[in-house]
N, C-alpha and C positions, 0 to 999 in steps of 0.2 A: 659433730658425732652424735648420734641417738642412740640412745639403749631400749629397750623393752625389757624390761623385764615383771616375769608375775610379778601377780600382789599379794605373795609372802613374802618376794625375795625387797620385792619396793620397804613391803612392810620393818625387816628388818634393817633394812639401810634408813629408814624413817628413823627408826629410834632410835641408833645410832647419832644419831643428827639433834634427835632433843634430849640423846645422854650428856651432850655437850664434847663430847667422844670430837665430830666434826662440826663442822661450818655450814658442809652445803655436804650437797650428792657427790660430785665434781671434787670438794677433797676427798674420801671416802672412795674413791677411784683412783686418784693416782692416789693414794694410800700403798689402795693392794698392788697397781702394778708395783709401783716399786720395789715392794718387798719380791713379790716376784720374778723380777729382774736381778737382786739380791739373790732371791734363794738357786737360780741359774748360773749368778758370778761359782755360787756357792760352789752349788755343786761339779761344773767343769774343774773350778780348784779341786775337787774332793778326784775326780774323773784325770786329773792328772798329775795326781798323787801316787794312785794306784800304776800308775805305766810307770813310771819314771822306776829308772832302779834304786836298786839300793845304795845307799853313801854311807851306814855303817848308822852309829848311835845322835842324835843330834846334839846340840849344845848350845846352848844359848846361843850366841855369836848366828849359826845358825837358823835360829826363831826369828831375831832379831832382822835379820833379810826376809823370813817371807814374810815375818807384820809389816815392813815397807812398800813389797811389791803389794799386797791384799792391801793398803793406805792408799794406792797409786793408780789404786781400780783393776791390777794385771791378775 
């Protein structure tokens, strides 16, 4: 895959690499993609929660089950 960037964006990516946060521009883009995937997953979970019926006040067991579900990737 080849990606063309305007000079200003390329300079930004180059600075991020120079600062030592990433080794290559590919690493930087992979990280951005992972963060976008996580953001989309969170949005889906929030939407699911908003659409689900209220079951009363959440308990510690309820939150533990939600944490396990998120850890499984769903």
